[in-house]
Phi, psi and omega in degrees: 000131182267147180271132181294145180268094186294324179299317180298315181293323178293319177296318179294316180295317179295314178298318179295317179297318178295318180295316179296319178297315179298313179299317180299310182292325175294318180295312179295318177299323178295317179293315184293326184266009181067041181080033182062030178250130179259098184283339176296314178295316181298311182291331177296335178294340179278344183302308178294328178295322178292323177296317177297318180298317180293322180297325181278322189250357181061020175200163176273153180293157178289327175212162184288346179294342178286345180258161175286135179291135179302148180292160174067023176229057185292333184267354182275138180258124184297332180292341179286351178287341180059048183290130177232123180254121179247026178092283183273346177210174181218168177210162173238144173230113187237131175290140178231125179067206182280323184226005183271169178213146174240134182235130176250133176239129181289340181296324178246353176067031182228154174268137175247129182249129179235000000 
């Protein structure tokens, strides 16, 4: 009769538990962060572009597709900024995490997180 090798089983169990924990946190982190994309930072890059557009055209654009997409954001989708133009001002509404939202209003130039 052979004696079980407890050290080996403990190492396998510990390694498996660490791997499962890592996979779980990466998966949850991916969901919570919108695929590791920070849309608050991305949409904030449009603020100076919108100011320039208004200075030239005396109005804000109807949609963000009329502006050049900021560099270094190839995976970000401009439609996720939730751009709303109300004539004299604009806002962004961006999902954060699983149930949160961040809202930017041009009237005060700040992000509100809910």
